[in-house]
C-alpha positions in Angstrom: -19.9 -6.6 12.6 -18.6 -9.1 10.1 -16.9 -12.4 10.7 -13.5 -11.3 9.2 -13.6 -7.6 9.5 -15.2 -4.8 11.4 -16.7 -1.5 10.0 -17.1 1.8 11.7 -18.8 4.9 10.3 -17.9 8.3 11.7 -19.7 11.0 9.7 -18.6 10.7 6.1 -15.6 8.4 7.1 -15.7 4.6 7.0 -13.0 2.7 8.9 -12.5 -1.0 7.9 -10.4 -3.2 10.1 -9.3 -6.6 8.9 -10.0 -8.8 11.9 -8.1 -12.1 11.7 -5.2 -11.3 14.1 -4.7 -15.0 15.0 -3.4 -15.5 11.4 -1.8 -12.0 11.1 -4.8 -10.8 9.2 -4.1 -13.0 6.3 -7.0 -13.5 3.9 -8.8 -16.5 2.4 -11.6 -16.4 -0.1 -14.4 -16.0 2.5 -12.6 -13.0 4.0 -12.0 -11.5 0.6 -15.7 -11.9 -0.2 -16.7 -10.2 3.0 -14.3 -7.3 2.4 -15.6 -6.9 -1.1 -19.1 -6.5 0.2 -17.9 -3.9 2.8 -16.2 -1.9 0.1 -19.2 -2.3 -2.2 -21.3 -0.6 0.5 -18.7 2.1 0.9 -18.5 2.8 -2.9 -22.3 2.9 -3.3 -23.2 4.9 -0.1 -23.5 8.6 -1.1 -22.9 9.7 2.5 -19.5 7.9 2.8 -16.7 9.9 1.2 -13.4 8.6 2.6 -12.3 5.2 3.9 -9.4 4.0 6.1 -8.4 0.3 6.1 -6.2 -1.1 8.8 -5.5 -4.4 10.6 -6.6 -5.7 14.0 -3.9 -6.1 16.7 -0.3 -4.8 16.8 1.5 -7.3 14.6 0.0 -7.1 11.1 -1.9 -5.0 8.6 -2.2 -8.2 6.6 0.2 -11.0 5.9 -1.4 -11.5 2.5 -2.8 -14.8 1.2 -3.6 -17.3 3.9 -1.1 -20.0 2.8 -2.0 -22.4 5.6 -5.6 -22.3 4.5 -4.4 -23.0 0.9 -2.0 -25.7 1.9 -4.6 -27.5 3.9 -6.8 -27.9 0.8 -9.2 -25.0 1.5 -11.3 -23.9 -1.4 -9.4 -21.1 -3.2 -12.1 -20.5 -5.8 -14.5 -17.6 -5.8 -12.2 -14.6 -5.8 -14.4 -11.5 -5.9 -14.2 -9.3 -9.0 -13.0 -6.5 -6.8 -9.8 -8.5 -6.2 -7.8 -9.3 -3.1 -9.1 -7.6 0.0 -12.0 -6.3 -2.0 -9.7 -3.5 -3.2 -6.9 -4.7 -5.5 -9.1 -4.8 -8.6 -11.7 -2.2 -7.7 -11.0 -0.1 -10.8 -14.3 1.9 -10.5 -13.6 3.4 -7.1 -13.1 7.2 -7.3 -13.5 7.7 -3.5 -10.2 7.9 -1.7 -8.9 5.1 0.6 -6.2 5.5 3.2 -4.1 2.5 4.3 -3.2 2.7 8.0 -0.4 0.1 8.1 0.0 -1.1 11.7 2.6 -3.9 11.2 3.4 -6.5 8.6 2.1 -5.8 5.1 3.3 -8.8 3.1 2.3 -10.0 -0.3 -1.4 -9.4 -0.8 -1.4 -7.2 2.3 1.1 -4.9 0.6 -1.0 -5.1 -2.6 -4.0 -3.9 -0.6 -2.0 -0.9 0.7 -0.7 -0.1 -2.8 -4.3 -0.1 -4.1 -5.0 2.6 -1.6 -4.4 6.3 -2.4 -2.4 7.2 0.7 -0.3 5.0 3.0 0.3 6.0 6.6 2.6 3.7 8.3 3.5 2.9 11.9 7.2 2.9 12.6 6.7 -0.8 13.2 5.4 -1.5 9.7 7.2 -3.8 7.3 6.5 -4.2 3.6 7.4 -6.9 1.1 6.3 -8.8 -1.9 7.8 -12.2 -1.0 5.7 -14.4 -3.3 8.6 -15.7 -5.3 10.0 -17.2 -2.1 7.0 -19.5 -2.0 6.6 -20.2 -5.7 4.1 -17.5 -6.4 4.1 -14.0 -7.9 2.5 -10.7 -6.7 -0.2 -10.7 -9.4 -2.9 -8.9 -7.4 -1.5 -5.6 -8.7 1.8 -5.5 -6.9 4.1 -6.1 -9.8 2.3 -3.3 -11.7 1.5 -0.7 -9.0 4.9 -0.8 -7.3 7.0 0.1 -10.4 4.5 2.9 -11.2 4.9 4.3 -7.7 8.6 4.1 -7.1 10.1 3.4 -10.5 11.1 0.2 -12.3 14.6 -0.4 -10.8 13.6 0.3 -7.2 10.6 -1.9 -7.6 12.6 -4.7 -9.2 14.9 -4.5 -6.2 12.0 -5.5 -4.0 10.1 -7.8 -6.3 13.0 -10.0 -7.5 14.4 -10.5 -4.0 11.3 -10.5 -1.8 13.2 -8.4 0.7 11.5 -6.6 3.6 11.4 -2.9 3.7 10.7 -0.9 6.9 8.4 2.1 7.1 11.2 4.7 6.9 12.7 3.2 3.8 9.2 2.9 2.3 8.9 6.6 2.7 12.3 7.2 1.2 11.4 5.0 -1.8 8.1 6.9 -2.2 5.3 4.5 -1.5 4.7 5.6 2.1 3.2 9.1 2.6 4.0 9.4 6.4 5.6 7.4 9.1 4.4 7.9 12.7 4.9 6.4 16.1 2.9 3.2 16.4 0.5 4.5 19.0 -0.3 7.6 16.8 -1.2 5.6 13.6 -5.0 5.9 13.6 -4.9 9.6 14.7 -2.6 10.3 11.8 -4.8 8.4 9.4 -7.9 10.3 10.7 -5.9 13.5 10.2 -5.3 12.7 6.6 -9.0 11.8 6.2 -10.0 15.1 7.8 -7.9 17.1 5.4 -9.6 15.3 2.5 -13.0 15.9 4.0 -12.4 19.6 4.0 -12.5 19.4 0.2 -15.4 18.8 -2.1 -15.9 15.1 -2.4 -16.9 15.7 -6.0 -13.6 17.4 -6.7 -11.7 14.7 -4.8 -13.3 12.0 -7.0 -12.7 14.0 -10.2 -9.0 14.5 -9.2 -8.5 10.8 -8.3 -10.0 9.6 -11.5 -8.0 12.2 -13.6 -4.7 11.1 -12.0 -5.2 7.4 -12.3 -6.9 7.3 -15.7 -4.4 10.0 -17.0 -1.5 7.7 -16.2 -2.7 5.4 -19.0 -2.0 8.0 -21.7 1.3 8.6 -23.3 1.6 12.2 -22.5 0.0 15.2 -20.7 -1.6 16.5 -23.8 -3.5 13.3 -24.5 -4.5 12.9 -20.9 -5.7 16.5 -20.6 -7.9 16.1 -23.8 -9.3 12.7 -22.6 -10.3 13.9 -19.1 -13.2 15.8 -20.6 -15.0 12.5 -20.9 -14.1 11.1 -17.4 -17.3 10.3 -15.5 -16.2 11.9 -12.2 -15.2 15.1 -13.9 -18.6 15.3 -15.6 -20.3 14.7 -12.3 -18.3 17.4 -10.6 -19.2 20.0 -13.3 -22.9 19.4 -12.8 -22.9 19.1 -9.0 -24.2 21.4 -6.3 -20.7 21.5 -4.9 -19.4 23.1 -8.2 -21.6 26.1 -7.3 -21.1 26.0 -3.6 -17.3 26.2 -3.6 -17.0 29.5 -5.4 -20.0 30.9 -3.6 -18.6 30.1 -0.2 -15.3 31.6 -1.2 -16.9 34.8 -2.4 -19.0 35.0 0.8 -15.9 34.3 3.0 -17.4 31.3 4.8 -16.7 27.5 5.0 -18.3 25.6 2.2 -21.2 23.2 2.9 -20.4 20.3 0.7 -23.2 18.0 -0.4 -21.3 15.4 -2.4 -23.8 15.7 -5.2 
């Protein structure tokens, strides 16, 4: 158990809980460094295939940067290369991460959620990028990921006002995958994880990398041609799972994925 987060492993699933409820799970450099180490372990562990990240308590997923720590003169240096929450700049991660947003996801907290592949939200969840209201900007990926997710005009409507968006509106805008009653949040996140775990982890990683890297190309033709060189796609094509999937299908049995 860490000082600023807790980690649980359940089979091939890792559950990371930001554990600073007294400050609404806001993060300072030591917490960011700890989370970066946790997600380093997840990324490098061949037996861990999917992660869920959530916040401790009922009030907040993460309120973002710990402004009181910053205002008190706390050392703000030493941001990990993996970025805010150990996820915002983790460009190499091909394993899927689910955000289970249990309350306030503000600023950097929203940016952590946007860095995840799926967002499951409690009906009590609230999202915002309020940085301009305190003289800052959402530069941990928020100003880039949100427009790519919901479109420029809708994103500008949130970014330039700092307004708060509830879970249902988040789903309508398109950045929330599912809204569930608060008490059902972790069950729903585990359900999503279970659906992913039914698939080959090699195929999941190849698909995630193809989607995210493909978005950087001007068109479908260029992306389709470029994907031949993507590392996760090459790994999938030479994996045991690449043989096991068709074999299991032909034998009419569930596949036994190895993740290698």
